[in-house]
C-alpha positions in Angstrom: -66.6 27.6 80.9 -67.3 27.4 84.6 -68.7 24.0 85.6 -70.9 25.8 88.1 -72.4 28.1 85.5 -76.2 28.7 85.9 -77.9 26.3 83.5 -81.0 28.4 83.0 -79.0 31.4 81.9 -76.8 29.2 79.7 -80.0 27.9 78.1 -81.4 31.4 77.7 -78.1 32.5 76.0 -78.2 29.5 73.7 -81.8 30.3 72.7 -80.8 33.8 71.9 -77.9 32.7 69.8 -80.1 30.2 67.9 -82.7 32.9 67.3 -80.0 35.2 66.1 -78.7 32.6 63.7 -82.2 32.0 62.4 -82.4 35.7 61.6 -79.0 35.5 59.9 -80.6 32.7 57.7 -83.3 35.1 56.7 -80.8 37.6 55.4 -78.7 34.9 53.7 -81.5 32.8 52.2 -84.0 35.6 51.6 -87.7 35.8 51.1 -88.4 32.1 51.6 -86.9 32.2 55.1 -88.8 35.4 56.0 -92.0 33.7 54.8 -91.2 30.4 56.7 -90.6 32.3 60.0 -93.8 34.3 59.6 -92.3 37.8 59.0 -95.4 38.9 57.1 -96.0 39.3 53.4 -94.9 42.9 53.3 -91.4 42.0 54.6 -91.3 39.0 52.3 -92.1 41.2 49.3 -89.5 43.8 50.3 -86.9 41.0 50.6 -87.9 39.7 47.1 -87.4 43.2 45.7 -83.9 43.4 47.3 -84.8 46.4 49.4 -82.5 47.3 52.3 -85.3 47.5 55.0 -85.6 43.8 55.8 -81.8 43.4 56.0 -81.5 46.4 58.3 -84.3 45.5 60.6 -83.1 41.8 60.8 -79.5 42.9 61.4 -80.6 45.0 64.3 -82.5 42.0 65.8 -79.4 39.8 65.2 -77.2 42.3 67.1 -79.6 42.6 70.0 -80.1 38.8 70.3 -76.3 38.2 70.3 -75.8 40.9 72.9 -78.5 39.3 75.0 -76.8 35.9 74.6 -73.6 37.5 75.9 -75.4 38.9 78.9 -76.9 35.4 79.6 -73.4 33.9 79.5 -72.1 36.7 81.7 -74.9 36.3 84.3 -74.4 32.6 84.3 -70.8 32.9 85.2 -69.6 31.2 82.0 -67.8 34.4 80.8 -66.3 37.5 82.5 -68.9 39.8 84.0 -70.1 42.5 81.5 -71.1 46.0 82.7 -74.5 46.3 84.2 -75.2 42.6 84.0 -77.8 42.7 86.8 -79.8 45.5 85.1 -79.4 44.0 81.7 -80.8 40.7 82.8 -83.8 42.4 84.4 -84.5 44.4 81.2 -84.0 41.4 78.9 -86.3 39.2 81.0 -88.9 42.0 81.0 -88.7 42.5 77.3 -89.1 38.8 76.5 -92.0 38.3 78.9 -93.7 41.5 77.8 -93.4 40.5 74.1 -94.8 37.0 75.0 -97.9 38.4 76.7 -98.6 41.4 74.6 -99.2 39.7 71.3 -102.9 40.4 71.4 -102.2 44.1 71.4 -99.5 43.7 68.7 -101.6 41.7 66.3 -103.6 44.7 64.9 -100.3 46.6 64.3 -99.0 43.7 62.2 -102.1 42.2 60.6 -100.1 40.3 57.9 -98.6 38.0 60.5 -100.6 34.7 61.1 -102.1 33.6 64.3 -99.7 30.7 64.2 -96.8 33.1 64.0 -98.1 35.0 67.0 -98.7 31.9 69.2 -95.4 30.3 68.4 -93.3 33.4 68.6 -95.0 34.5 71.8 -94.6 31.0 73.4 -90.9 31.1 72.5 -90.5 34.6 74.0 -92.3 33.5 77.2 -90.0 30.4 77.4 -86.8 32.4 77.0 -88.0 35.1 79.3 -88.8 32.3 81.9 -85.2 31.0 81.5 -83.8 34.4 82.0 -86.1 35.0 85.0 -85.3 31.8 86.8 -81.6 32.0 86.1 -81.4 35.7 87.2 -83.3 34.9 90.4 -80.9 32.1 91.2 -77.8 34.2 90.4 -79.1 37.4 92.0 -76.9 37.5 95.1 -73.8 36.6 93.0 -74.7 39.3 90.5 -74.8 42.0 93.2 -71.3 41.3 94.4 -68.6 43.6 93.1 -66.0 40.8 93.2 -68.1 38.2 91.5 -66.7 36.9 88.3 
């Protein structure tokens, strides 16, 4: 790892990896973990019944979070540059911030999720989005260079 790696993007990557691992825990440990993390009673019941839907949705989230962690590492300079790193960091930042601020509009779509879930998860999304935003802003000129590693 490069000692000059951007610390904000490293932290964002670490947060994404931890979030992905928490989702792995939901698949491995089942309904109790889904319930603890506030997935909603419908998702908990499907997990208790052994249905495939919770595992598939959670697996997709895991894959996305791990890819985002890799882009955070790439943008930070800790690993080799991935394709479209600059664009990916903008999109990832936007998704996290949008998710963080849009919870009021999302709440009616997922009424089984508690207010606590929405406040905590939205705060986490805003925090990670902020890490991606600051780190990307700091690295912007390096990310634009074709020869940057």
